[in-house]
Backbone as CSV, one residue per row, in Angstrom:
resi,resn,N_x,N_y,N_z,CA_x,CA_y,CA_z,C_x,C_y,C_z
1,MET,35.695,13.284,4.208,35.883,11.984,4.989,34.082,12.051,5.628
2,ALA,33.644,12.920,6.456,32.599,13.186,6.939,31.511,13.314,6.164
3,SER,31.492,14.002,4.720,30.472,13.717,3.925,30.470,12.533,3.151
4,ASN,31.687,12.133,3.333,31.399,9.865,2.361,30.755,9.402,3.626
5,ILE,30.728,9.683,4.731,30.304,9.156,5.759,28.897,9.451,5.816
6,ARG,28.254,10.649,5.727,26.854,10.842,5.922,26.198,10.599,4.449
7,PHE,26.830,10.324,3.177,26.392,10.264,2.220,25.938,8.546,2.287
8,THR,26.939,7.852,2.707,26.794,6.039,2.422,25.929,6.513,4.006
9,ALA,25.667,6.822,5.035,24.569,6.751,6.354,23.432,7.080,5.408
10,SER,23.026,7.830,4.153,22.101,8.706,4.011,21.069,7.355,2.709
11,ILE,22.113,7.202,1.992,22.051,5.659,1.042,21.970,4.355,1.996
12,ALA,22.133,4.038,3.711,21.386,2.745,3.871,20.258,3.195,4.464
13,CYS,20.420,4.231,4.844,18.241,5.193,5.346,17.991,4.309,4.662
14,ALA,17.982,5.014,2.914,17.175,5.377,2.166,16.920,3.503,1.629
15,LEU,17.385,2.465,1.548,17.679,1.081,1.344,16.850,0.899,2.591
16,LEU,17.100,0.667,4.000,16.048,0.176,4.857,14.833,0.778,4.915
17,LEU,14.428,1.677,4.705,12.865,2.560,3.784,12.748,2.208,2.737
18,LEU,13.033,1.431,1.938,12.220,1.456,0.930,11.949,-0.225,0.998
19,PRO,12.164,-1.165,1.693,10.873,-1.551,1.778,9.619,-1.658,2.561
20,LEU,9.553,-0.951,3.497,8.161,0.310,4.607,7.876,0.587,2.835
21,VAL,8.324,1.540,2.497,7.708,2.411,1.535,6.834,1.277,0.803
22,ALA,7.452,0.410,0.058,6.855,-1.013,-0.652,5.717,-1.258,-0.392
23,ALA,5.930,-1.671,0.698,4.954,-2.321,1.854,3.645,-1.401,2.045
24,CYS,4.235,-0.419,2.018,2.968,0.260,2.039,1.745,0.763,0.896
25,GLN,2.700,0.628,-0.284,2.425,0.964,-1.472,1.413,-0.141,-2.161
26,SER,1.574,-1.410,-1.786,1.461,-2.317,-1.695,0.009,-2.970,-1.249
27,LYS,0.518,-2.150,-0.130,-1.518,-2.730,1.101,-2.627,-1.560,0.690
28,ALA,-1.540,-0.136,-0.104,-3.127,0.706,-0.640,-3.628,0.088,-2.463
29,HIS,-2.609,-0.647,-2.410,-3.123,-1.307,-4.150,-4.277,-2.338,-3.931
30,HIS,-3.592,-3.527,-2.937,-4.793,-4.205,-2.277,-6.023,-3.258,-1.788
31,LEU,-6.135,-3.076,-1.048,-7.398,-2.027,-0.424,-7.758,-1.606,-1.637
32,GLN,-7.297,-0.825,-2.875,-8.145,-0.569,-4.042,-8.565,-1.458,-4.462
33,GLN,-8.048,-2.624,-4.706,-8.535,-3.590,-5.395,-9.688,-4.173,-5.073
34,GLN,-9.834,-4.025,-3.482,-10.822,-5.174,-2.412,-12.028,-4.350,-2.953
35,ASP,-12.081,-2.461,-3.159,-13.049,-1.925,-3.045,-13.534,-2.066,-4.471
36,LYS,-13.270,-2.529,-5.019,-13.626,-2.356,-6.805,-14.187,-3.697,-6.900
37,GLN,-13.729,-5.182,-6.346,-14.439,-6.017,-6.317,-15.283,-6.616,-4.729
38,PRO,-16.630,-7.051,-5.010,-16.753,-7.823,-3.631,-16.424,-8.646,-2.821
39,ALA,-16.371,-8.433,-2.050,-15.603,-9.467,-1.266,-15.910,-11.035,-0.811
40,VAL,-15.352,-12.276,-0.622,-15.970,-12.532,-0.795,-15.545,-13.660,1.014
41,GLU,-16.235,-14.137,1.493,-15.396,-14.615,3.154,-16.870,-16.159,3.662
42,ALA,-15.668,-17.442,3.225,-16.218,-18.199,3.875,-17.052,-18.692,5.056
43,LEU,-18.219,-18.652,5.450,-19.110,-18.942,6.580,-18.843,-20.167,7.119
44,TYR,-18.740,-21.112,6.384,-19.702,-22.402,6.315,-18.669,-23.850,5.879
45,THR,-18.735,-24.664,5.862,-17.964,-25.268,5.096,-18.561,-27.170,5.870
46,SER,-18.629,-28.260,4.843,-19.180,-29.225,5.804,-19.280,-30.459,4.561
47,GLN,-19.199,-31.904,5.090,-18.748,-33.029,4.086,-20.354,-33.315,3.800
48,GLN,-20.872,-33.235,4.810,-22.265,-33.371,4.804,-23.212,-32.583,4.687
49,CYS,-23.969,-32.079,3.917,-25.406,-31.064,3.727,-26.083,-31.582,3.213
50,GLY,-26.913,-32.556,2.896,-28.098,-33.460,2.607,-28.220,-33.431,1.407
51,ARG,-27.501,-32.834,0.524,-28.246,-32.672,-0.850,-28.365,-34.149,-1.463
52,SER,-29.212,-34.628,-1.798,-29.673,-36.517,-2.122,-29.390,-35.827,-4.001
53,GLN,-29.560,-34.697,-4.713,-29.293,-35.141,-6.668,-27.707,-34.922,-6.425
54,SER,-26.968,-35.278,-7.668,-25.683,-35.283,-7.843,-25.064,-34.420,-8.361
55,THR,-26.027,-33.720,-9.114,-25.610,-32.389,-9.752,-25.164,-31.621,-8.643
56,PRO,-24.137,-30.859,-8.895,-23.792,-29.459,-7.802,-24.937,-28.316,-8.420
57,SER,-25.200,-27.139,-6.973,-25.946,-26.062,-7.156,-25.224,-24.727,-6.692
58,ILE,-26.205,-24.015,-6.618,-25.977,-22.203,-5.739,-27.143,-22.470,-5.590
59,THR,-27.570,-21.878,-4.505,-28.455,-21.009,-3.819,-28.060,-19.792,-3.431
60,TRP,-28.811,-18.680,-4.321,-28.945,-17.694,-3.630,-29.704,-17.302,-2.321
61,ILE,-28.883,-16.386,-1.685,-29.877,-16.663,-0.141,-29.701,-14.749,-0.053
62,ASN,-30.870,-14.364,0.020,-31.140,-12.658,0.009,-31.809,-11.809,1.215
63,ASN,-31.878,-13.303,2.409,-32.398,-12.487,3.858,-32.303,-13.647,4.762
64,ALA,-32.514,-13.410,6.098,-32.310,-14.234,7.280,-33.083,-15.095,7.103
65,GLN,-34.820,-15.404,7.104,-35.481,-16.329,7.167,-35.160,-17.102,5.373
66,GLN,-34.497,-17.043,4.727,-33.455,-17.735,3.735,-32.684,-18.370,4.109
67,LEU,-31.595,-17.930,5.009,-30.300,-18.148,5.563,-30.937,-19.388,6.932
68,ALA,-32.362,-18.894,7.561,-31.867,-19.966,8.827,-33.115,-20.897,8.046
69,THR,-33.510,-21.389,6.865,-34.193,-22.229,6.130,-32.960,-23.214,5.828
70,SER,-32.044,-22.473,4.912,-30.562,-23.056,4.339,-29.674,-24.007,5.331
71,ILE,-30.210,-23.150,6.722,-29.017,-23.830,7.856,-29.772,-25.108,8.500
72,GLN,-31.278,-24.676,8.479,-31.999,-25.895,9.131,-31.717,-27.188,8.388
73,ARG,-32.154,-26.706,6.771,-31.927,-28.432,5.994,-30.714,-28.610,5.919
74,ILE,-29.251,-27.873,5.761,-27.681,-28.254,5.975,-27.743,-29.281,6.866
75,GLN,-28.069,-28.631,8.615,-27.648,-29.971,9.980,-28.902,-30.889,9.667
76,SER,-29.727,-30.788,9.094,-30.823,-32.242,9.629,-30.093,-33.358,9.031
77,THR,-28.861,-33.501,8.628,-28.595,-35.256,8.393,-27.777,-35.285,9.672
78,PRO,-28.304,-36.901,9.742,-27.925,-37.084,10.889,-25.930,-36.817,11.628
79,LEU,-25.209,-36.853,10.935,-24.093,-35.999,11.258,-23.685,-34.528,10.700
80,GLY,-24.948,-34.021,11.082,-24.743,-32.385,10.932,-24.165,-31.706,11.841
81,GLY,-24.269,-32.295,13.258,-23.815,-31.257,14.217,-24.502,-30.131,14.851
82,LYS,-23.716,-29.230,15.330,-24.428,-27.787,16.003,-24.559,-27.043,14.772
83,PRO,-25.649,-25.984,14.464,-25.511,-25.197,13.894,-24.386,-24.352,13.544
84,PRO,-23.882,-23.695,12.578,-22.602,-23.068,12.693,-23.167,-21.323,12.893
85,THR,-22.263,-20.815,13.638,-22.284,-19.318,14.571,-21.802,-18.543,13.281
86,LEU,-22.984,-17.546,12.656,-22.674,-17.215,12.041,-22.624,-15.509,12.165
87,PRO,-21.906,-14.829,11.502,-21.754,-13.579,11.650,-22.926,-12.520,11.630
88,LYS,-23.228,-11.790,12.150,-24.582,-10.813,11.446,-24.251,-10.168,10.031
89,LEU,-24.901,-10.779,9.454,-25.035,-10.416,7.935,-25.940,-8.985,7.855
90,ASP,-25.763,-7.988,6.808,-26.364,-7.210,6.477,-26.770,-7.447,4.926
91,PHE,-28.286,-8.325,4.947,-28.643,-8.298,3.468,-29.064,-7.176,2.430
92,GLN,-28.701,-5.785,2.991,-28.913,-4.844,2.116,-27.736,-4.691,1.117
93,HIS,-26.338,-5.043,1.985,-25.324,-5.418,1.135,-24.284,-6.015,0.635
94,GLU,-25.309,-7.285,1.113,-24.445,-8.475,1.611,-25.281,-9.921,0.713
95,ILE,-25.036,-10.943,0.305,-25.589,-11.957,-0.255,-24.963,-13.154,0.238
96,VAL,-25.442,-14.494,0.615,-25.093,-15.502,1.318,-25.281,-16.525,-0.256
97,LEU,-24.330,-17.477,-0.631,-24.194,-18.070,-1.378,-24.333,-19.649,-1.009
98,LEU,-24.828,-20.654,-0.791,-25.139,-22.054,-0.441,-24.672,-22.664,-2.173
99,ILE,-23.129,-23.304,-1.790,-22.624,-23.466,-3.189,-22.886,-25.567,-2.624
100,GLU,-23.553,-26.210,-3.545,-22.836,-27.355,-3.036,-22.840,-28.381,-3.880
101,MET,-21.687,-29.830,-4.131,-21.539,-30.127,-4.354,-22.102,-31.658,-5.421
102,GLY,-22.930,-32.115,-4.425,-24.206,-32.965,-4.777,-23.662,-34.288,-3.848
103,GLN,-24.575,-34.683,-4.443,-23.940,-36.388,-3.429,-22.804,-37.210,-4.127
104,ARG,-21.816,-37.479,-3.215,-20.894,-38.362,-3.450,-21.070,-39.662,-3.500
105,PRO,-20.061,-40.730,-4.186,-19.626,-41.540,-3.065,-19.483,-42.283,-2.202
106,THR,-18.186,-41.285,-1.749,-17.172,-41.498,-0.668,-17.442,-40.169,0.020
107,LEU,-16.267,-40.563,1.509,-15.792,-38.660,1.631,-14.521,-38.848,1.295
108,GLY,-14.086,-37.512,1.617,-13.150,-36.948,0.933,-13.387,-35.872,-0.453
109,TYR,-13.922,-35.908,-0.680,-15.107,-34.516,-1.503,-15.145,-33.262,-0.311
110,GLN,-15.245,-32.375,-0.779,-14.697,-30.952,-0.519,-14.635,-29.422,-1.465
111,ILE,-15.226,-28.747,-0.705,-15.457,-27.561,-1.476,-14.944,-25.969,-0.354
112,THR,-13.803,-25.732,-0.466,-13.468,-24.590,-0.194,-12.490,-23.181,-0.961
113,LEU,-12.695,-22.222,-0.239,-12.614,-20.891,-0.706,-11.165,-21.171,-1.356
114,THR,-10.512,-20.761,-2.154,-9.202,-20.668,-2.875,-9.057,-19.371,-1.780
115,GLU,-7.590,-19.055,-1.505,-6.747,-17.923,-1.414,-6.685,-16.612,-1.302
116,ILE,-6.341,-16.385,-3.101,-6.393,-15.254,-3.700,-7.014,-15.201,-4.844
117,ASN,-7.034,-14.189,-5.640,-8.244,-13.911,-6.731,-9.273,-14.471,-7.032
118,ASN,-9.525,-14.867,-5.930,-11.109,-16.269,-6.384,-12.397,-14.970,-6.984
119,LEU,-12.651,-13.567,-7.393,-13.838,-13.604,-7.675,-13.576,-12.110,-8.534
120,HIS,-13.954,-12.252,-10.088,-13.801,-11.682,-10.889,-15.307,-11.523,-11.807
121,ILE,-15.583,-10.364,-12.128,-17.060,-9.689,-12.615,-16.442,-9.286,-14.080
122,THR,-17.251,-10.041,-14.711,-17.734,-9.554,-16.174,-18.874,-9.960,-16.677
123,SER,-19.266,-8.452,-17.368,-20.520,-8.179,-17.878,-21.781,-8.712,-17.176
124,GLY,-21.642,-7.800,-15.930,-22.605,-8.518,-15.089,-22.542,-9.774,-14.419
125,GLN,-21.826,-10.876,-14.878,-21.650,-12.058,-14.367,-20.422,-12.496,-13.240
126,ALA,-20.677,-12.687,-12.012,-19.409,-13.091,-10.731,-18.521,-14.237,-11.340
127,HIS,-17.635,-14.171,-11.605,-16.858,-15.679,-11.976,-16.428,-16.181,-10.348
128,LEU,-16.758,-16.828,-9.503,-15.682,-17.260,-8.940,-15.007,-18.780,-8.337
129,THR,-13.843,-18.427,-8.613,-13.555,-19.883,-8.178,-12.570,-20.468,-6.880
130,VAL,-13.355,-21.516,-6.890,-12.804,-22.735,-5.551,-12.115,-23.537,-5.619
131,ASP,-11.718,-24.422,-4.622,-11.233,-25.623,-4.854,-12.161,-26.254,-4.414
132,TRP,-12.514,-27.329,-5.856,-13.000,-27.952,-5.882,-12.856,-29.494,-5.966
133,ILE,-12.077,-30.571,-4.393,-11.931,-31.107,-4.237,-12.827,-32.586,-4.137
134,GLN,-11.565,-33.237,-4.852,-12.166,-34.723,-5.284,-11.113,-35.760,-4.450
135,PRO,-11.126,-37.017,-3.821,-9.589,-37.569,-3.519,-9.411,-38.236,-4.728
136,PRO,-8.096,-38.642,-5.105,-7.819,-39.386,-5.943,-8.029,-40.807,-6.264
137,ALA,-8.206,-41.290,-7.282,-8.548,-42.582,-7.758,-7.584,-43.333,-6.846
138,ASP,-6.979,-43.479,-6.480,-6.443,-44.743,-5.797,-6.191,-44.541,-4.259
139,ALA,-7.123,-43.171,-3.745,-6.856,-42.699,-2.593,-7.740,-44.220,-1.626
140,MET,-7.159,-43.696,-0.085,-8.464,-45.019,0.710,-8.883,-43.840,1.384
141,VAL,-10.156,-43.628,0.976,-11.369,-43.061,1.851,-12.448,-43.708,2.253
142,ALA,-13.299,-43.285,3.257,-14.274,-44.015,3.509,-15.761,-44.654,2.835
143,GLN,-16.285,-45.999,2.685,-17.432,-45.988,1.813,-18.603,-45.520,2.565
144,MET,-18.556,-44.037,2.333,-19.935,-43.514,2.838,-20.373,-42.460,2.115
145,ILE,-21.658,-42.197,1.610,-22.291,-40.972,1.068,-22.171,-39.876,1.797
146,SER,-21.691,-38.815,0.748,-21.068,-37.484,1.296,-21.937,-36.502,0.577
147,SER,-21.961,-35.035,1.108,-22.569,-34.199,0.456,-22.314,-32.777,0.867
148,PRO,-20.831,-32.359,0.223,-20.198,-31.402,0.494,-20.614,-29.959,0.226
149,CYS,-20.765,-29.342,0.681,-21.475,-27.349,0.547,-20.547,-26.448,0.847
150,LEU,-20.405,-25.249,0.733,-19.664,-24.507,0.776,-20.781,-23.047,0.911
151,LEU,-21.151,-21.925,2.317,-22.182,-21.256,2.770,-20.803,-20.462,2.500
152,LEU,-20.877,-19.078,1.536,-19.964,-17.545,1.770,-20.509,-16.668,1.240
153,LYS,-21.010,-15.293,1.798,-20.953,-13.866,2.186,-19.987,-13.281,0.905
154,LEU,-20.953,-12.605,0.686,-20.449,-11.802,-0.615,-21.172,-10.659,-0.480
155,LYS,-19.935,-9.306,-0.955,-20.854,-8.120,-1.057,-21.432,-7.899,-1.906
156,ARG,-22.830,-7.244,-1.782,-22.992,-7.067,-3.253,-22.681,-6.628,-4.454
157,GLY,-22.775,-6.847,-5.692,-22.207,-5.462,-6.640,-22.725,-5.476,-7.765
158,ASP,-22.085,-5.742,-8.624,-22.727,-5.282,-10.138,-22.168,-6.860,-10.757
159,TYR,-23.451,-7.477,-10.592,-23.922,-8.643,-11.346,-25.520,-9.972,-10.767
160,THR,-25.512,-10.192,-11.246,-26.237,-10.817,-11.107,-26.551,-12.153,-11.233
161,SER,-25.501,-12.649,-11.759,-25.773,-14.685,-11.351,-24.186,-14.834,-11.228
162,VAL,-23.712,-16.227,-10.809,-22.599,-16.586,-10.586,-22.391,-17.690,-11.061
163,GLN,-20.459,-17.983,-11.214,-20.367,-19.491,-11.927,-19.459,-19.343,-11.228
164,ILE,-19.474,-21.015,-10.524,-18.290,-21.510,-9.786,-17.331,-21.864,-10.307
165,LEU,-15.974,-21.811,-10.751,-15.027,-22.419,-11.291,-14.138,-23.122,-10.415
166,ASP,-13.210,-24.090,-10.480,-12.089,-24.864,-9.824,-11.058,-24.335,-10.634
167,ARG,-9.990,-24.620,-10.452,-8.454,-23.690,-10.267,-7.878,-24.172,-11.758
168,GLN,-8.742,-24.827,-12.303,-8.522,-25.278,-13.385,-9.488,-24.120,-14.497
169,GLY,-10.520,-23.681,-14.537,-11.292,-23.254,-14.893,-12.217,-23.644,-15.537
170,THR,-12.594,-24.382,-15.040,-13.903,-25.442,-15.493,-14.884,-24.787,-14.407
171,ILE,-16.467,-25.046,-15.027,-17.413,-24.529,-14.875,-17.962,-25.734,-13.543
172,LYS,-18.287,-25.290,-12.818,-19.022,-26.583,-11.576,-20.360,-26.632,-11.313
173,ALA,-20.692,-24.942,-11.443,-21.950,-24.571,-10.889,-22.473,-23.330,-11.713
174,GLY,-23.636,-22.605,-12.112,-24.059,-21.568,-11.709,-25.781,-20.976,-11.742
175,SER,-26.021,-20.162,-11.216,-26.930,-19.547,-11.068,-27.208,-18.722,-11.938
């Protein structure tokens, strides 16, 4: 009888520890994947970034001077507000991308970083998936010209160009 109780207790302990072991393995796998792919972090987003052309664009920012110039241009719009507070960037190991949607006829347009699996590298080209949001045709939005943008930090990696895709896989911009 005592051996049955010990056996049952051993199985119960193993079952209780199983989720913890699985979580540790999952975390280790996630970290390994992160090491293989450059990390992406959103630094700033706005609906008013001052782009007067209607076409989307990507600007590679490789140093602090280019970043300061880009921030100044983004913030020069009347509704720009105060400049974003950015983390210290290491341009030896990181780049910054400015993704601009282009001028839009109303508010309600926006670019945001997707939450998972948003960067894939194939043959030296990075494919970055973002949420390319536009208001539904029947949405009530303010009739005000907007110019959405998203400023991203990426670790330098084995790529020389970037394609911006929406969740449906449609290419929105490229460099």
